[in-house]
N, CA, C and O atoms as CSV, one atom per row, in Angstrom:
chain,resi,resn,atom,element,x,y,z
A,1,MET,N,N,-31.864,7.457,-41.163
A,1,MET,CA,C,-31.064,7.087,-40.013
A,1,MET,C,C,-31.883,7.191,-38.731
A,1,MET,O,O,-31.769,6.319,-37.869
A,2,LEU,N,N,-32.679,8.196,-38.582
A,2,LEU,CA,C,-33.486,8.353,-37.380
A,2,LEU,C,C,-34.594,7.319,-37.296
A,2,LEU,O,O,-35.144,7.092,-36.218
A,3,GLU,N,N,-34.928,6.693,-38.404
A,3,GLU,CA,C,-35.977,5.682,-38.390
A,3,GLU,C,C,-35.557,4.455,-37.583
A,3,GLU,O,O,-36.415,3.726,-37.086
A,4,ILE,N,N,-34.258,4.216,-37.446
A,4,ILE,CA,C,-33.767,3.084,-36.655
A,4,ILE,C,C,-34.127,3.274,-35.191
A,4,ILE,O,O,-34.475,2.313,-34.504
A,5,PHE,N,N,-34.044,4.509,-34.712
A,5,PHE,CA,C,-34.298,4.803,-33.305
A,5,PHE,C,C,-35.748,5.168,-33.025
A,5,PHE,O,O,-36.076,5.518,-31.891
A,6,ALA,N,N,-36.602,5.100,-33.994
A,6,ALA,CA,C,-38.008,5.443,-33.799
A,6,ALA,C,C,-38.669,4.388,-32.925
A,6,ALA,O,O,-38.558,3.192,-33.193
A,7,VAL,N,N,-39.345,4.826,-31.897
A,7,VAL,CA,C,-40.032,3.931,-30.976
A,7,VAL,C,C,-41.443,3.735,-31.506
A,7,VAL,O,O,-42.221,4.685,-31.587
A,8,THR,N,N,-41.768,2.504,-31.864
A,8,THR,CA,C,-43.075,2.246,-32.451
A,8,THR,C,C,-44.062,1.673,-31.469
A,8,THR,O,O,-45.269,1.717,-31.705
A,9,SER,N,N,-43.567,1.129,-30.358
A,9,SER,CA,C,-44.505,0.563,-29.378
A,9,SER,C,C,-43.978,0.791,-27.973
A,9,SER,O,O,-42.782,1.013,-27.783
A,10,PRO,N,N,-44.866,0.737,-26.987
A,10,PRO,CA,C,-44.428,0.887,-25.590
A,10,PRO,C,C,-43.443,-0.215,-25.172
A,10,PRO,O,O,-42.534,0.032,-24.380
A,11,PHE,N,N,-43.625,-1.420,-25.703
A,11,PHE,CA,C,-42.720,-2.524,-25.366
A,11,PHE,C,C,-41.296,-2.215,-25.822
A,11,PHE,O,O,-40.348,-2.475,-25.081
A,12,THR,N,N,-41.128,-1.670,-27.015
A,12,THR,CA,C,-39.817,-1.309,-27.534
A,12,THR,C,C,-39.198,-0.222,-26.675
A,12,THR,O,O,-37.994,-0.240,-26.415
A,13,MET,N,N,-40.015,0.723,-26.235
A,13,MET,CA,C,-39.522,1.805,-25.392
A,13,MET,C,C,-39.020,1.252,-24.055
A,13,MET,O,O,-37.969,1.676,-23.576
A,14,VAL,N,N,-39.746,0.324,-23.453
A,14,VAL,CA,C,-39.347,-0.259,-22.172
A,14,VAL,C,C,-38.046,-1.046,-22.342
A,14,VAL,O,O,-37.141,-0.933,-21.515
A,15,VAL,N,N,-37.950,-1.842,-23.409
A,15,VAL,CA,C,-36.738,-2.615,-23.655
A,15,VAL,C,C,-35.556,-1.681,-23.856
A,15,VAL,O,O,-34.466,-1.947,-23.351
A,16,LEU,N,N,-35.754,-0.600,-24.581
A,16,LEU,CA,C,-34.683,0.367,-24.808
A,16,LEU,C,C,-34.236,1.028,-23.507
A,16,LEU,O,O,-33.038,1.199,-23.277
A,17,ILE,N,N,-35.179,1.395,-22.665
A,17,ILE,CA,C,-34.848,2.021,-21.368
A,17,ILE,C,C,-34.080,1.024,-20.489
A,17,ILE,O,O,-33.077,1.391,-19.875
A,18,VAL,N,N,-34.537,-0.224,-20.424
A,18,VAL,CA,C,-33.852,-1.240,-19.620
A,18,VAL,C,C,-32.433,-1.463,-20.146
A,18,VAL,O,O,-31.499,-1.606,-19.356
A,19,ALA,N,N,-32.262,-1.494,-21.455
A,19,ALA,CA,C,-30.933,-1.693,-22.041
A,19,ALA,C,C,-30.009,-0.523,-21.705
A,19,ALA,O,O,-28.834,-0.735,-21.407
A,20,ILE,N,N,-30.518,0.693,-21.748
A,20,ILE,CA,C,-29.705,1.871,-21.422
A,20,ILE,C,C,-29.299,1.837,-19.945
A,20,ILE,O,O,-28.139,2.089,-19.618
A,21,VAL,N,N,-30.240,1.530,-19.057
A,21,VAL,CA,C,-29.941,1.486,-17.620
A,21,VAL,C,C,-28.927,0.372,-17.333
A,21,VAL,O,O,-27.971,0.576,-16.585
A,22,PHE,N,N,-29.142,-0.805,-17.932
A,22,PHE,CA,C,-28.214,-1.923,-17.733
A,22,PHE,C,C,-26.815,-1.565,-18.228
A,22,PHE,O,O,-25.825,-1.851,-17.556
A,23,GLY,N,N,-26.734,-0.945,-19.395
A,23,GLY,CA,C,-25.445,-0.542,-19.945
A,23,GLY,C,C,-24.743,0.484,-19.067
A,23,GLY,O,O,-23.530,0.409,-18.869
A,24,ALA,N,N,-25.500,1.439,-18.541
A,24,ALA,CA,C,-24.920,2.468,-17.669
A,24,ALA,C,C,-24.398,1.844,-16.374
A,24,ALA,O,O,-23.313,2.195,-15.911
A,25,LYS,N,N,-25.167,0.923,-15.790
A,25,LYS,CA,C,-24.707,0.266,-14.558
A,25,LYS,C,C,-23.463,-0.587,-14.818
A,25,LYS,O,O,-22.532,-0.613,-14.012
A,26,LEU,N,N,-23.465,-1.278,-15.950
A,26,LEU,CA,C,-22.305,-2.088,-16.309
A,26,LEU,C,C,-21.072,-1.217,-16.489
A,26,LEU,O,O,-19.993,-1.590,-16.028
A,27,TRP,N,N,-21.195,-0.084,-17.135
A,27,TRP,CA,C,-20.082,0.841,-17.339
A,27,TRP,C,C,-19.599,1.400,-15.998
A,27,TRP,O,O,-18.395,1.496,-15.759
A,28,ARG,N,N,-20.538,1.767,-15.130
A,28,ARG,CA,C,-20.188,2.316,-13.812
A,28,ARG,C,C,-19.429,1.274,-12.983
A,28,ARG,O,O,-18.425,1.593,-12.346
A,29,THR,N,N,-19.915,0.032,-12.995
A,29,THR,CA,C,-19.236,-1.036,-12.261
A,29,THR,C,C,-17.831,-1.263,-12.802
A,29,THR,O,O,-16.887,-1.463,-12.037
A,30,HIS,N,N,-17.701,-1.232,-14.105
A,30,HIS,CA,C,-16.381,-1.397,-14.722
A,30,HIS,C,C,-15.428,-0.289,-14.277
A,30,HIS,O,O,-14.275,-0.561,-13.940
A,31,MET,N,N,-15.895,0.942,-14.273
A,31,MET,CA,C,-15.042,2.069,-13.881
A,31,MET,C,C,-14.665,1.998,-12.396
A,31,MET,O,O,-13.526,2.291,-12.032
A,32,LEU,N,N,-15.606,1.615,-11.550
A,32,LEU,CA,C,-15.299,1.493,-10.121
A,32,LEU,C,C,-14.289,0.380,-9.863
A,32,LEU,O,O,-13.382,0.542,-9.046
A,33,THR,N,N,-14.438,-0.736,-10.548
A,33,THR,CA,C,-13.494,-1.842,-10.395
A,33,THR,C,C,-12.111,-1.430,-10.875
A,33,THR,O,O,-11.104,-1.765,-10.251
A,34,LYS,N,N,-12.065,-0.717,-11.964
A,34,LYS,CA,C,-10.786,-0.238,-12.495
A,34,LYS,C,C,-10.103,0.705,-11.501
A,34,LYS,O,O,-8.886,0.649,-11.323
A,35,ALA,N,N,-10.883,1.563,-10.860
A,35,ALA,CA,C,-10.329,2.500,-9.875
A,35,ALA,C,C,-9.815,1.746,-8.647
A,35,ALA,O,O,-8.769,2.096,-8.100
A,36,ARG,N,N,-10.542,0.713,-8.212
A,36,ARG,CA,C,-10.105,-0.066,-7.045
A,36,ARG,C,C,-8.808,-0.804,-7.315
A,36,ARG,O,O,-7.947,-0.882,-6.438
A,37,VAL,N,N,-8.656,-1.339,-8.502
A,37,VAL,CA,C,-7.431,-2.062,-8.849
A,37,VAL,C,C,-6.242,-1.107,-8.828
A,37,VAL,O,O,-5.172,-1.472,-8.341
A,38,GLY,N,N,-6.405,0.096,-9.341
A,38,GLY,CA,C,-5.335,1.091,-9.319
A,38,GLY,C,C,-4.949,1.471,-7.911
A,38,GLY,O,O,-3.767,1.608,-7.595
A,39,ARG,N,N,-5.947,1.643,-7.063
A,39,ARG,CA,C,-5.674,1.975,-5.674
A,39,ARG,C,C,-4.993,0.827,-4.969
A,39,ARG,O,O,-4.141,1.051,-4.110
A,40,SER,N,N,-5.343,-0.380,-5.305
A,40,SER,CA,C,-4.760,-1.546,-4.661
A,40,SER,C,C,-3.260,-1.609,-4.914
A,40,SER,O,O,-2.496,-1.935,-4.006
A,41,ARG,N,N,-2.831,-1.304,-6.126
A,41,ARG,CA,C,-1.397,-1.310,-6.434
A,41,ARG,C,C,-0.674,-0.226,-5.655
A,41,ARG,O,O,0.432,-0.444,-5.159
A,42,GLU,N,N,-1.296,0.943,-5.545
A,42,GLU,CA,C,-0.688,2.023,-4.767
A,42,GLU,C,C,-0.616,1.635,-3.296
A,42,GLU,O,O,0.379,1.909,-2.626
A,43,ASP,N,N,-1.674,0.995,-2.791
A,43,ASP,CA,C,-1.678,0.555,-1.402
A,43,ASP,C,C,-0.590,-0.481,-1.154
A,43,ASP,O,O,0.067,-0.451,-0.113
A,44,ASP,N,N,-0.392,-1.395,-2.094
A,44,ASP,CA,C,0.656,-2.409,-1.941
A,44,ASP,C,C,2.040,-1.765,-1.876
A,44,ASP,O,O,2.892,-2.189,-1.096
A,45,ALA,N,N,2.256,-0.746,-2.695
A,45,ALA,CA,C,3.545,-0.045,-2.665
A,45,ALA,C,C,3.734,0.666,-1.328
A,45,ALA,O,O,4.823,0.647,-0.754
A,46,LEU,N,N,2.665,1.292,-0.838
A,46,LEU,CA,C,2.739,1.987,0.443
A,46,LEU,C,C,2.994,1.005,1.582
A,46,LEU,O,O,3.795,1.279,2.477
A,47,ILE,N,N,2.319,-0.129,1.547
A,47,ILE,CA,C,2.507,-1.138,2.594
A,47,ILE,C,C,3.936,-1.667,2.574
A,47,ILE,O,O,4.538,-1.863,3.630
A,48,GLY,N,N,4.486,-1.898,1.383
A,48,GLY,CA,C,5.868,-2.356,1.280
A,48,GLY,C,C,6.848,-1.347,1.844
A,48,GLY,O,O,7.796,-1.710,2.540
A,49,SER,N,N,6.617,-0.085,1.544
A,49,SER,CA,C,7.480,0.977,2.060
A,49,SER,C,C,7.397,1.059,3.579
A,49,SER,O,O,8.411,1.195,4.264
A,50,MET,N,N,6.181,0.974,4.091
A,50,MET,CA,C,6.001,1.040,5.539
A,50,MET,C,C,6.628,-0.166,6.230
A,50,MET,O,O,7.189,-0.034,7.317
A,51,GLN,N,N,6.536,-1.353,5.602
A,51,GLN,CA,C,7.114,-2.552,6.198
A,51,GLN,C,C,8.632,-2.444,6.278
A,51,GLN,O,O,9.226,-2.844,7.279
A,52,SER,N,N,9.266,-1.907,5.236
A,52,SER,CA,C,10.722,-1.762,5.273
A,52,SER,C,C,11.128,-0.744,6.340
A,52,SER,O,O,12.149,-0.919,7.004
A,53,GLN,N,N,10.342,0.305,6.506
A,53,GLN,CA,C,10.629,1.292,7.548
A,53,GLN,C,C,10.474,0.653,8.930
A,53,GLN,O,O,11.282,0.905,9.823
A,54,ILE,N,N,9.455,-0.159,9.107
A,54,ILE,CA,C,9.256,-0.843,10.392
A,54,ILE,C,C,10.420,-1.776,10.679
A,54,ILE,O,O,10.885,-1.856,11.816
A,55,ASP,N,N,10.900,-2.487,9.654
A,55,ASP,CA,C,12.041,-3.390,9.845
A,55,ASP,C,C,13.282,-2.620,10.286
A,55,ASP,O,O,13.995,-3.056,11.190
A,56,ARG,N,N,13.546,-1.463,9.643
A,56,ARG,CA,C,14.712,-0.653,10.030
A,56,ARG,C,C,14.566,-0.142,11.462
A,56,ARG,O,O,15.532,-0.152,12.225
A,57,LEU,N,N,13.378,0.298,11.827
A,57,LEU,CA,C,13.163,0.797,13.183
A,57,LEU,C,C,13.289,-0.326,14.215
A,57,LEU,O,O,13.787,-0.102,15.318
A,58,SER,N,N,12.843,-1.519,13.864
A,58,SER,CA,C,12.985,-2.659,14.776
A,58,SER,C,C,14.452,-2.965,15.023
A,58,SER,O,O,14.843,-3.259,16.153
A,59,ASP,N,N,15.270,-2.900,13.975
A,59,ASP,CA,C,16.708,-3.116,14.149
A,59,ASP,C,C,17.312,-2.066,15.072
A,59,ASP,O,O,18.146,-2.379,15.921
A,60,ARG,N,N,16.891,-0.836,14.903
A,60,ARG,CA,C,17.430,0.235,15.764
A,60,ARG,C,C,16.998,0.044,17.216
A,60,ARG,O,O,17.780,0.287,18.135
A,61,VAL,N,N,15.763,-0.386,17.423
A,61,VAL,CA,C,15.286,-0.624,18.788
A,61,VAL,C,C,16.077,-1.755,19.428
A,61,VAL,O,O,16.404,-1.682,20.613
A,62,GLN,N,N,16.389,-2.799,18.668
A,62,GLN,CA,C,17.193,-3.900,19.213
A,62,GLN,C,C,18.564,-3.406,19.652
A,62,GLN,O,O,19.063,-3.812,20.702
A,63,VAL,N,N,19.174,-2.538,18.861
A,63,VAL,CA,C,20.477,-1.977,19.241
A,63,VAL,C,C,20.338,-1.152,20.514
A,63,VAL,O,O,21.169,-1.266,21.415
A,64,LEU,N,N,19.320,-0.339,20.598
A,64,LEU,CA,C,19.120,0.472,21.805
A,64,LEU,C,C,18.848,-0.399,23.027
A,64,LEU,O,O,19.335,-0.099,24.117
A,65,GLU,N,N,18.083,-1.462,22.862
A,65,GLU,CA,C,17.837,-2.373,23.988
A,65,GLU,C,C,19.135,-3.023,24.453
A,65,GLU,O,O,19.366,-3.180,25.651
A,66,ARG,N,N,19.976,-3.397,23.499
A,66,ARG,CA,C,21.259,-4.003,23.850
A,66,ARG,C,C,22.119,-2.998,24.606
A,66,ARG,O,O,22.781,-3.347,25.584
A,67,LEU,N,N,22.106,-1.760,24.153
A,67,LEU,CA,C,22.903,-0.729,24.841
A,67,LEU,C,C,22.394,-0.493,26.258
A,67,LEU,O,O,23.195,-0.275,27.167
A,68,MET,N,N,21.105,-0.530,26.463
A,68,MET,CA,C,20.534,-0.259,27.784
A,68,MET,C,C,20.750,-1.416,28.750
A,68,MET,O,O,20.832,-1.192,29.958
A,69,THR,N,N,20.841,-2.621,28.262
A,69,THR,CA,C,20.956,-3.773,29.166
A,69,THR,C,C,22.397,-4.207,29.415
A,69,THR,O,O,22.650,-4.942,30.370
A,70,ASP,N,N,23.352,-3.776,28.584
A,70,ASP,CA,C,24.750,-4.155,28.777
A,70,ASP,C,C,25.348,-3.344,29.927
A,70,ASP,O,O,24.923,-2.225,30.217
A,71,ASP,N,N,26.344,-3.947,30.564
A,71,ASP,CA,C,27.031,-3.187,31.601
A,71,ASP,C,C,28.016,-2.217,30.947
A,71,ASP,O,O,28.329,-2.342,29.764
A,72,ASP,N,N,28.489,-1.271,31.713
A,72,ASP,CA,C,29.316,-0.181,31.189
A,72,ASP,C,C,30.635,-0.671,30.594
A,72,ASP,O,O,31.049,-0.183,29.543
A,73,ARG,N,N,31.299,-1.621,31.240
A,73,ARG,CA,C,32.594,-2.089,30.738
A,73,ARG,C,C,32.447,-2.766,29.378
A,73,ARG,O,O,33.261,-2.548,28.481
A,74,LYS,N,N,31.430,-3.570,29.232
A,74,LYS,CA,C,31.216,-4.252,27.956
A,74,LYS,C,C,30.926,-3.230,26.857
A,74,LYS,O,O,31.405,-3.367,25.732
A,75,LEU,N,N,30.148,-2.217,27.186
A,75,LEU,CA,C,29.823,-1.170,26.220
A,75,LEU,C,C,31.077,-0.385,25.846
A,75,LEU,O,O,31.285,-0.072,24.673
A,76,ALA,N,N,31.910,-0.066,26.825
A,76,ALA,CA,C,33.137,0.677,26.560
A,76,ALA,C,C,34.076,-0.138,25.669
A,76,ALA,O,O,34.694,0.411,24.757
A,77,ARG,N,N,34.187,-1.451,25.928
A,77,ARG,CA,C,35.025,-2.296,25.082
A,77,ARG,C,C,34.502,-2.347,23.650
A,77,ARG,O,O,35.283,-2.318,22.699
A,78,GLU,N,N,33.206,-2.420,23.501
A,78,GLU,CA,C,32.617,-2.465,22.159
A,78,GLU,C,C,32.860,-1.160,21.408
A,78,GLU,O,O,33.154,-1.170,20.213
A,79,ILE,N,N,32.737,-0.043,22.110
A,79,ILE,CA,C,32.993,1.261,21.479
A,79,ILE,C,C,34.453,1.362,21.074
A,79,ILE,O,O,34.760,1.818,19.972
A,80,ASP,N,N,35.353,0.945,21.947
A,80,ASP,CA,C,36.779,0.970,21.618
A,80,ASP,C,C,37.090,0.059,20.430
A,80,ASP,O,O,37.887,0.413,19.562
A,81,ARG,N,N,36.460,-1.110,20.397
A,81,ARG,CA,C,36.688,-2.024,19.289
A,81,ARG,C,C,36.202,-1.395,17.978
A,81,ARG,O,O,36.872,-1.511,16.952
A,82,LEU,N,N,35.060,-0.742,18.006
A,82,LEU,CA,C,34.535,-0.106,16.797
A,82,LEU,C,C,35.397,1.070,16.354
A,82,LEU,O,O,35.528,1.335,15.159
A,83,ARG,N,N,35.987,1.776,17.322
A,83,ARG,CA,C,36.872,2.892,16.981
A,83,ARG,C,C,38.207,2.391,16.447
A,83,ARG,O,O,38.882,3.082,15.684
A,84,GLY,N,N,38.571,1.210,16.847
A,84,GLY,CA,C,39.868,0.668,16.433
A,84,GLY,C,C,40.964,1.028,17.402
A,84,GLY,O,O,42.144,0.911,17.070
A,85,ASP,N,N,40.605,1.462,18.590
A,85,ASP,CA,C,41.612,1.813,19.593
A,85,ASP,C,C,42.232,0.552,20.173
A,85,ASP,O,O,41.543,-0.411,20.509
A,86,ASP,N,N,43.544,0.588,20.278
A,86,ASP,CA,C,44.238,-0.571,20.855
A,86,ASP,C,C,44.528,-0.371,22.339
A,86,ASP,O,O,45.022,-1.274,23.013
A,87,ARG,N,N,44.222,0.793,22.825
A,87,ARG,CA,C,44.495,1.036,24.243
A,87,ARG,C,C,43.458,0.333,25.111
A,87,ARG,O,O,42.308,0.182,24.698
A,88,PRO,N,N,43.843,-0.090,26.289
A,88,PRO,CA,C,42.910,-0.793,27.182
A,88,PRO,C,C,41.843,0.153,27.714
A,88,PRO,O,O,42.112,1.324,27.980
A,89,SER,N,N,40.653,-0.358,27.863
A,89,SER,CA,C,39.576,0.480,28.372
A,89,SER,C,C,39.627,0.502,29.891
A,89,SER,O,O,40.215,-0.383,30.513
A,90,ILE,N,N,39.016,1.509,30.482
A,90,ILE,CA,C,39.047,1.716,31.935
A,90,ILE,C,C,37.997,0.863,32.599
A,90,ILE,O,O,37.860,0.892,33.822
């Protein structure tokens, strides 16, 4: 069995070394690519979560802007309407 791996000439030794180095680099590249793909999926999930949070915050900011720019009577009527009060607002 060991006779298969016996190096009989310098040329065979060089070819064997080049094959080992090439194989190691190929394996390393494969592992790095695999790790990047996994991270990419996690990043996509994080980006989706952040985008939905940004959308919710944008909606809240729009409501706050509307509250700040409306006059008091309109705001009071809207609050009364949401409460379901039938009494006239002041």
